[in-house]
C-alpha positions in Angstrom: -35.7 28.5 -46.0 -36.4 26.3 -43.4 -33.8 23.9 -44.1 -31.4 26.7 -43.0 -33.7 27.4 -40.0 -33.3 24.1 -38.9 -29.6 24.4 -39.2 -29.2 27.6 -37.2 -31.1 26.4 -34.1 -28.8 23.0 -34.4 -26.2 24.6 -33.9 -27.4 27.6 -31.6 -28.4 24.2 -29.8 -25.1 22.8 -30.1 -22.5 25.8 -29.1 -25.0 25.6 -25.9 -24.7 22.0 -25.3 -20.6 22.8 -26.0 -20.7 25.8 -24.0 -22.5 24.4 -20.8 -20.2 21.1 -21.4 -16.7 23.0 -21.1 -18.7 25.6 -18.3 -19.1 22.5 -16.2 -15.9 20.9 -16.8 -14.6 24.3 -15.8 -16.1 23.8 -12.6 -15.2 20.5 -12.1 -11.4 21.3 -12.7 -11.6 24.2 -10.4 -13.3 21.9 -7.6 -10.5 19.6 -7.4 -6.9 21.7 -7.9 -9.1 22.8 -4.3 -9.5 19.9 -3.1 -6.2 18.3 -3.9 -5.1 21.5 -2.5 -6.0 21.1 0.1 -4.9 17.4 0.8 -1.5 18.5 0.5 -1.6 21.4 2.5 -3.5 19.2 4.8 -0.5 17.0 4.4 2.7 19.2 5.0 1.0 21.1 8.5 0.2 17.4 9.7 3.9 16.8 8.5 5.1 20.1 11.0 3.3 18.9 13.9 5.1 15.1 13.5 8.2 17.2 14.0 6.8 19.5 17.1 6.9 16.2 18.3 9.9 15.0 17.5 11.2 18.4 19.3 10.1 16.6 22.9 11.8 13.4 22.3 15.0 14.7 23.5 13.2 16.8 26.7 11.3 14.1 27.7 14.2 11.3 27.1 16.4 13.8 29.9 13.0 14.3 32.4 12.7 10.1 32.2 16.5 9.4 32.6 16.9 11.3 35.3 14.1 10.5 37.5 15.1 7.0 36.7 18.8 8.3 38.5 16.6 9.1 41.8 13.9 6.2 41.9 13.9 3.2 43.0 12.9 -0.3 43.0 9.5 -0.8 40.1 9.2 2.9 39.6 13.1 2.8 38.3 12.2 -0.6 35.9 9.5 1.0 34.4 11.4 4.2 33.2 14.2 2.6 31.9 12.0 -0.3 29.9 10.2 3.1 28.4 13.3 4.7 28.2 14.9 1.6 26.4 11.8 1.3 23.7 11.9 5.4 23.2 15.5 4.1 22.3 14.8 2.0 20.4 11.3 4.1 18.1 13.8 7.7 17.4 16.4 4.8 16.3 14.0 3.5 14.1 12.6 7.1 12.5 13.3 6.8 8.8 15.5 9.5 6.6 13.5 12.6 5.2 11.8 12.8 2.0 10.7 9.4 3.2 7.8 7.3 1.7 4.9 8.8 3.9 3.5 5.1 4.7 7.3 4.2 5.7 6.9 7.8 8.2 3.6 7.2 9.6 4.8 3.5 10.8 7.8 5.2 12.3 5.8 7.9 13.7 3.4 5.5 15.8 6.4 3.3 17.4 7.7 7.3 18.4 3.9 7.8 19.3 3.9 4.6 22.0 7.3 4.6 23.1 6.6 8.9 24.3 3.5 7.4 25.7 5.0 5.0 27.6 7.4 7.6 29.2 4.8 9.7 30.0 3.3 6.6 31.8 6.0 6.0 33.6 7.2 9.4 34.8 3.4 9.9 36.3 3.8 6.2 38.0 7.4 7.6 39.6 6.9 10.1 42.0 9.2 12.8 42.3 10.6 14.4 45.3 9.6 17.1 44.3 6.7 19.0 41.9 8.4 18.8 39.1 7.0 22.1 36.8 8.9 21.8 33.7 8.2 17.9 33.3 4.4 18.4 33.9 4.6 21.2 31.2 6.2 17.9 28.7 3.3 16.6 29.5 0.9 18.7 28.6 2.4 19.1 25.7 3.0 15.8 23.9 -0.6 15.4 24.6 -2.1 18.5 22.4 0.4 17.8 20.0 -1.0 14.0 19.8 -4.5 15.4 19.3 -3.4 17.9 16.7 -1.5 14.7 14.9 -5.2 12.6 15.8 -7.4 15.3 13.9 -4.8 16.5 11.3 -4.5 12.5 9.9 -8.4 13.0 9.8 -8.9 15.6 8.3 -6.7 14.7 5.6 -8.2 11.8 5.0 -11.5 13.1 4.6 -10.5 15.9 2.1 -8.6 13.0 -0.1 -11.9 10.7 0.6 -13.8 13.5 -0.8 -11.1 14.3 -3.7 -11.2 10.5 -5.1 -15.1 10.1 -4.8 -15.1 13.0 -7.3 -12.4 13.0 -9.3 -13.8 9.1 -9.7 -17.1 10.3 -11.0 -18.2 10.2 -14.9 -17.7 14.0 -15.5 -14.2 14.3 -14.2 -13.2 11.7 -16.2 -11.7 13.6 -19.2 -9.7 15.5 -16.3 -8.3 12.4 -14.4 -4.5 13.3 -16.3 -4.9 16.7 -15.4 -5.6 15.9 -11.5 -3.7 12.7 -10.2 -5.2 10.8 -7.1 -3.3 11.3 -3.5 -2.5 8.7 -1.1 -4.6 8.2 2.1 -2.7 8.2 5.3 -3.2 5.4 8.3 -2.0 6.9 11.5 -3.7 4.3 14.9 -3.7 6.1 18.3 -5.5 4.6 21.4 -8.0 7.6 21.7 -9.1 6.7 17.9 -11.9 4.3 17.8 -10.0 3.1 14.1 -6.9 4.2 12.3 -7.7 7.4 10.8 -7.8 6.3 7.0 -10.0 7.7 5.0 -13.1 6.5 6.5 -16.0 9.8 7.3 -18.4 8.1 10.2 -21.6 10.5 10.2 -21.2 10.9 14.3 -18.0 13.0 13.1 -16.5 10.7 16.1 -12.6 9.5 16.1 -10.9 12.6 16.7 -9.0 12.9 20.2 -10.0 13.9 23.1 -7.3 15.6 24.7 -6.4 18.6 22.1 -9.7 20.7 22.8 -11.4 21.9 19.7 -9.6 18.8 17.5 -12.6 18.2 15.6 -12.9 21.8 14.4 -9.3 21.1 13.1 -8.7 23.6 10.3 -5.4 24.2 8.2 -4.0 27.2 8.2 -4.6 29.7 4.5 -2.8 28.1 1.7 0.2 30.6 1.5 0.9 30.2 5.0 5.0 28.4 5.5 
């Protein structure tokens, strides 16, 4: 009789342990799924913002070309040099569906070229107020801030997902939850490339875009 009671108690304890382990694995799987979805949605929205910046390429180039036509001396030379850089960077943009690292490297070059064109426009005075040019410059600064914030947001989520996936509890789940890649994007307004580091003070986001450090992607169902 005593042996039967002990066996029943052992079975109850074993079932409780199995249930607790199963519950912990289900909770961890849900955590990993949500974290991965945040990474994927952050990446998707980042590439949407990169596309918005590419849409400024034509208007900014046209504005700089027109200003160069009317400028003289060093201003004209600076505008023409900036336009040459922009054309070179635009020519190096990879095809759709390229590797993310190659796309972001090309986008870094494009960003530098666009900022140089913007600076050349600001240094070449126009004979009359150029409201359209100023609007393009403002749009560029806002989008640049959103790009930096988007890369930082994605990378922080990717780092957290990677740490959680590497924990011992996640070992049985690693085959189901694939790793995510880090994204690198360098910008002069970020102290270091946004590569997934997690500074304690939250620094490193762009100052141009108001609220960039509070950037969050939209709902997962959007788009």
